[in-house]
N, CA and C atoms as an extended XYZ file, in Angstrom:
258
Properties=species:S:1:pos:R:3:atomname:S:1:resname:S:1:resid:I:1 pbc="F F F"
N        -8.827       -5.309      -15.779 N   MET     1
C        -8.187       -4.232      -15.063 CA  MET     1
C        -7.112       -3.618      -15.957 C   MET     1
N        -7.030       -2.308      -15.942 N   LYS     2
C        -6.065       -1.579      -16.752 CA  LYS     2
C        -4.679       -1.654      -16.117 C   LYS     2
N        -3.693       -2.028      -16.903 N   ALA     3
C        -2.315       -2.047      -16.416 CA  ALA     3
C        -1.786       -0.619      -16.354 C   ALA     3
N        -0.905       -0.371      -15.403 N   LEU     4
C        -0.327        0.964      -15.285 CA  LEU     4
C         0.617        1.231      -16.454 C   LEU     4
N         0.430        2.346      -17.090 N   GLN     5
C         1.302        2.778      -18.160 CA  GLN     5
C         2.418        3.626      -17.550 C   GLN     5
N         3.480        3.839      -18.283 N   SER     6
C         4.594        4.624      -17.753 CA  SER     6
C         4.165        6.043      -17.402 C   SER     6
N         3.193        6.612      -18.135 N   GLU     7
C         2.740        7.967      -17.822 CA  GLU     7
C         1.857        7.995      -16.574 C   GLU     7
N         1.411        6.829      -16.083 N   ASP     8
C         0.616        6.751      -14.863 CA  ASP     8
C         1.488        6.716      -13.617 C   ASP     8
N         2.785        6.662      -13.778 N   ARG     9
C         3.706        6.585      -12.642 CA  ARG     9
C         4.523        7.864      -12.559 C   ARG     9
N         5.092        8.084      -11.390 N   TYR    10
C         5.939        9.252      -11.193 CA  TYR    10
C         7.367        8.891      -11.580 C   TYR    10
N         8.035        9.792      -12.253 N   SER    11
C         9.415        9.537      -12.664 CA  SER    11
C        10.418       10.271      -11.791 C   SER    11
N         9.925       11.109      -10.861 N   ASN    12
C        10.803       11.931      -10.049 CA  ASN    12
C        10.224       12.041       -8.639 C   ASN    12
N        11.067       11.890       -7.644 N   TYR    13
C        10.624       11.975       -6.247 CA  TYR    13
C         9.924       13.300       -5.966 C   TYR    13
N        10.429       14.379       -6.521 N   ASP    14
C         9.856       15.700       -6.264 CA  ASP    14
C         8.444       15.861       -6.842 C   ASP    14
N         8.089       15.037       -7.829 N   ASP    15
C         6.755       15.110       -8.420 CA  ASP    15
C         5.691       14.408       -7.581 C   ASP    15
N         6.122       13.574       -6.661 N   ILE    16
C         5.175       12.841       -5.808 CA  ILE    16
C         4.556       13.820       -4.821 C   ILE    16
N         3.223       13.795       -4.667 N   PRO    17
C         2.573       14.720       -3.736 CA  PRO    17
C         3.021       14.505       -2.296 C   PRO    17
N         2.899       15.543       -1.471 N   LEU    18
C         3.283       15.463       -0.061 CA  LEU    18
C         2.458       14.414        0.673 C   LEU    18
N         1.152       14.350        0.404 N   PHE    19
C         0.269       13.342        0.984 CA  PHE    19
C        -0.278       12.477       -0.139 C   PHE    19
N        -0.284       11.159        0.080 N   LEU    20
C        -0.742       10.225       -0.945 CA  LEU    20
C        -1.979        9.486       -0.471 C   LEU    20
N        -2.974        9.400       -1.346 N   ASP    21
C        -4.147        8.582       -1.062 CA  ASP    21
C        -3.933        7.220       -1.732 C   ASP    21
N        -4.939        6.370       -1.690 N   ALA    22
C        -4.801        5.014       -2.247 CA  ALA    22
C        -4.440        5.049       -3.733 C   ALA    22
N        -5.077        5.935       -4.496 N   ASN    23
C        -4.782        6.007       -5.928 CA  ASN    23
C        -3.348        6.435       -6.200 C   ASN    23
N        -2.854        7.374       -5.410 N   GLU    24
C        -1.466        7.807       -5.574 CA  GLU    24
C        -0.497        6.692       -5.171 C   GLU    24
N        -0.826        5.948       -4.113 N   LEU    25
C         0.028        4.830       -3.695 CA  LEU    25
C         0.110        3.771       -4.788 C   LEU    25
N        -1.001        3.536       -5.467 N   ILE    26
C        -1.005        2.580       -6.576 CA  ILE    26
C        -0.013        3.032       -7.643 C   ILE    26
N        -0.018        4.320       -7.965 N   LYS    27
C         0.904        4.858       -8.979 CA  LYS    27
C         2.353        4.776       -8.528 C   LYS    27
N         2.609        5.147       -7.275 N   VAL    28
C         3.988        5.187       -6.772 CA  VAL    28
C         4.560        3.785       -6.617 C   VAL    28
N         3.777        2.887       -6.043 N   LEU    29
C         4.287        1.556       -5.711 CA  LEU    29
C         4.073        0.528       -6.815 C   LEU    29
N         3.136        0.809       -7.722 N   GLY    30
C         2.862       -0.152       -8.782 CA  GLY    30
C         2.165       -1.406       -8.279 C   GLY    30
N         1.435       -1.275       -7.171 N   LEU    31
C         0.718       -2.411       -6.591 CA  LEU    31
C        -0.744       -2.382       -7.002 C   LEU    31
N        -1.409       -3.492       -6.780 N   SER    32
C        -2.836       -3.556       -7.066 CA  SER    32
C        -3.606       -2.774       -6.008 C   SER    32
N        -4.822       -2.425       -6.332 N   ARG    33
C        -5.693       -1.701       -5.398 CA  ARG    33
C        -5.893       -2.509       -4.116 C   ARG    33
N        -6.118       -3.814       -4.239 N   SER    34
C        -6.349       -4.629       -3.045 CA  SER    34
C        -5.108       -4.680       -2.152 C   SER    34
N        -3.922       -4.739       -2.747 N   ASN    35
C        -2.693       -4.734       -1.942 CA  ASN    35
C        -2.500       -3.400       -1.223 C   ASN    35
N        -2.808       -2.312       -1.906 N   VAL    36
C        -2.674       -0.991       -1.281 CA  VAL    36
C        -3.652       -0.848       -0.120 C   VAL    36
N        -4.899       -1.282       -0.312 N   TYR    37
C        -5.868       -1.190        0.783 CA  TYR    37
C        -5.483       -2.085        1.952 C   TYR    37
N        -4.889       -3.234        1.661 N   GLU    38
C        -4.406       -4.110        2.731 CA  GLU    38
C        -3.299       -3.411        3.522 C   GLU    38
N        -2.396       -2.728        2.828 N   MET    39
C        -1.340       -1.978        3.505 CA  MET    39
C        -1.934       -0.871        4.375 C   MET    39
N        -2.917       -0.145        3.835 N   LEU    40
C        -3.529        0.958        4.576 CA  LEU    40
C        -4.249        0.475        5.841 C   LEU    40
N        -4.722       -0.766        5.839 N   ARG    41
C        -5.382       -1.331        7.026 CA  ARG    41
C        -4.393       -1.833        8.065 C   ARG    41
N        -3.151       -2.008        7.675 N   SER    42
C        -2.134       -2.532        8.589 CA  SER    42
C        -1.800       -1.514        9.679 C   SER    42
N        -1.690       -2.000       10.911 N   ASP    43
C        -1.327       -1.116       12.030 CA  ASP    43
C         0.087       -0.560       11.901 C   ASP    43
N         0.958       -1.279       11.201 N   SER    44
C         2.347       -0.833       11.095 CA  SER    44
C         2.580        0.160        9.957 C   SER    44
N         1.574        0.350        9.107 N   PHE    45
C         1.732        1.259        7.967 CA  PHE    45
C         1.406        2.688        8.412 C   PHE    45
N         2.239        3.658        8.051 N   PRO    46
C         2.115        5.033        8.581 CA  PRO    46
C         1.040        5.893        7.915 C   PRO    46
N        -0.208        5.548        8.110 N   SER    47
C        -1.276        6.331        7.498 CA  SER    47
C        -1.962        7.216        8.532 C   SER    47
N        -2.573        8.275        8.036 N   ILE    48
C        -3.370        9.160        8.883 CA  ILE    48
C        -4.775        9.213        8.302 C   ILE    48
N        -5.747        9.524        9.126 N   ILE    49
C        -7.130        9.591        8.671 CA  ILE    49
C        -7.521       11.053        8.525 C   ILE    49
N        -8.079       11.369        7.364 N   SER    50
C        -8.585       12.709        7.092 CA  SER    50
C       -10.006       12.538        6.572 C   SER    50
N       -10.979       12.761        7.444 N   GLY    51
C       -12.369       12.496        7.072 CA  GLY    51
C       -12.563       11.002        6.937 C   GLY    51
N       -12.976       10.560        5.748 N   ASN    52
C       -13.133        9.123        5.516 CA  ASN    52
C       -12.014        8.571        4.636 C   ASN    52
N       -10.931        9.323        4.493 N   ARG    53
C        -9.790        8.915        3.673 CA  ARG    53
C        -8.580        8.612        4.542 C   ARG    53
N        -7.779        7.674        4.093 N   LYS    54
C        -6.488        7.415        4.723 CA  LYS    54
C        -5.423        7.984        3.788 C   LYS    54
N        -4.519        8.758        4.376 N   LEU    55
C        -3.440        9.382        3.622 CA  LEU    55
C        -2.105        8.979        4.228 C   LEU    55
N        -1.066        9.064        3.419 N   VAL    56
C         0.283        8.745        3.866 CA  VAL    56
C         1.189        9.898        3.459 C   VAL    56
N         1.978       10.400        4.421 N   ARG    57
C         2.974       11.428        4.078 CA  ARG    57
C         4.086       10.787        3.259 C   ARG    57
N         4.514       11.474        2.230 N   LYS    58
C         5.548       10.957        1.335 CA  LYS    58
C         6.791       10.508        2.103 C   LYS    58
N         7.268       11.332        3.030 N   GLU    59
C         8.482       10.991        3.781 CA  GLU    59
C         8.282        9.737        4.621 C   GLU    59
N         7.098        9.611        5.224 N   LYS    60
C         6.801        8.431        6.051 CA  LYS    60
C         6.725        7.163        5.199 C   LYS    60
N         6.166        7.289        3.994 N   LEU    61
C         6.091        6.140        3.098 CA  LEU    61
C         7.486        5.616        2.780 C   LEU    61
N         8.376        6.507        2.388 N   PHE    62
C         9.714        6.057        2.004 CA  PHE    62
C        10.532        5.578        3.202 C   PHE    62
N        10.308        6.161        4.367 N   ALA    63
C        10.964        5.659        5.585 CA  ALA    63
C        10.456        4.255        5.914 C   ALA    63
N         9.142        4.043        5.766 N   TRP    64
C         8.544        2.731        6.024 CA  TRP    64
C         9.093        1.704        5.038 C   TRP    64
N         9.204        2.083        3.772 N   LEU    65
C         9.757        1.170        2.766 CA  LEU    65
C        11.197        0.806        3.087 C   LEU    65
N        11.999        1.788        3.506 N   ASP    66
C        13.389        1.509        3.876 CA  ASP    66
C        13.460        0.550        5.060 C   ASP    66
N        12.591        0.761        6.041 N   ALA    67
C        12.607       -0.086        7.243 CA  ALA    67
C        12.133       -1.506        6.948 C   ALA    67
N        11.313       -1.684        5.926 N   HIS    68
C        10.760       -2.998        5.625 CA  HIS    68
C        11.368       -3.634        4.376 C   HIS    68
N        12.453       -3.079        3.919 N   GLU    69
C        13.061       -3.552        2.675 CA  GLU    69
C        13.446       -5.025        2.729 C   GLU    69
N        14.024       -5.477        3.807 N   ASN    70
C        14.472       -6.867        3.911 CA  ASN    70
C        13.654       -7.663        4.912 C   ASN    70
N        12.508       -7.125        5.300 N   ALA    71
C        11.654       -7.821        6.266 CA  ALA    71
C        10.968       -9.004        5.587 C   ALA    71
N        10.745      -10.064        6.341 N   PRO    72
C        10.021      -11.204        5.760 CA  PRO    72
C         8.586      -10.810        5.427 C   PRO    72
N         8.073      -11.389        4.398 N   VAL    73
C         6.703      -11.105        3.975 CA  VAL    73
C         5.743      -11.824        4.907 C   VAL    73
N         4.763      -11.091        5.410 N   GLU    74
C         3.765      -11.686        6.289 CA  GLU    74
C         2.677      -12.305        5.433 C   GLU    74
N         2.409      -13.573        5.672 N   THR    75
C         1.364      -14.246        4.915 CA  THR    75
C         0.076      -14.242        5.721 C   THR    75
N        -1.053      -14.169        5.037 N   PRO    76
C        -2.325      -14.166        5.762 CA  PRO    76
C        -2.527      -15.469        6.504 C   PRO    76
N        -3.197      -15.393        7.644 N   LYS    77
C        -3.496      -16.598        8.407 CA  LYS    77
C        -4.534      -17.406        7.646 C   LYS    77
N        -4.335      -18.694        7.641 N   LYS    78
C        -5.289      -19.555        6.960 CA  LYS    78
C        -6.555      -19.660        7.782 C   LYS    78
N        -7.682      -19.618        7.083 N   LEU    79
C        -8.961      -19.765        7.748 CA  LEU    79
C        -9.193      -21.234        8.081 C   LEU    79
N        -9.726      -21.462        9.244 N   LYS    80
C       -10.063      -22.826        9.612 CA  LYS    80
C       -11.300      -23.244        8.844 C   LYS    80
N       -11.261      -24.419        8.329 N   SER    81
C       -12.388      -24.941        7.572 CA  SER    81
C       -13.466      -25.423        8.552 C   SER    81
N       -14.689      -25.050        8.280 N   THR    82
C       -15.790      -25.494        9.132 CA  THR    82
C       -16.493      -26.706        8.545 C   THR    82
N       -16.143      -27.064        7.320 N   SER    83
C       -16.783      -28.228        6.714 CA  SER    83
C       -15.953      -29.469        6.990 C   SER    83
N       -16.622      -30.583        7.059 N   SER    84
C       -15.909      -31.831        7.315 CA  SER    84
C       -15.370      -32.354        5.999 C   SER    84
N       -14.295      -33.107        6.100 N   THR    85
C       -13.722      -33.701        4.889 CA  THR    85
C       -14.420      -35.010        4.599 C   THR    85
N       -14.501      -35.355        3.342 N   PHE    86
C       -15.211      -36.582        2.941 CA  PHE    86
C       -14.254      -37.676        2.680 C   PHE    86
């Protein structure tokens, strides 16, 4: 996987598009694709659906980040094992 280079990120708030798709969120947040898609699937994340795409308004993204700045990290629920232990 290609690491994000400095030219792949935004250096100014005004340069960030009004609506961000998954690729733009990766650039803005510096997260992996899987983490961004996990966020987009979350009910608490402020995304809208446009056709088959999920988009996030820039203002809503930064408001969401401010609101979750000191929130505890939610860990995935562990799957119950269906196999018996030996």
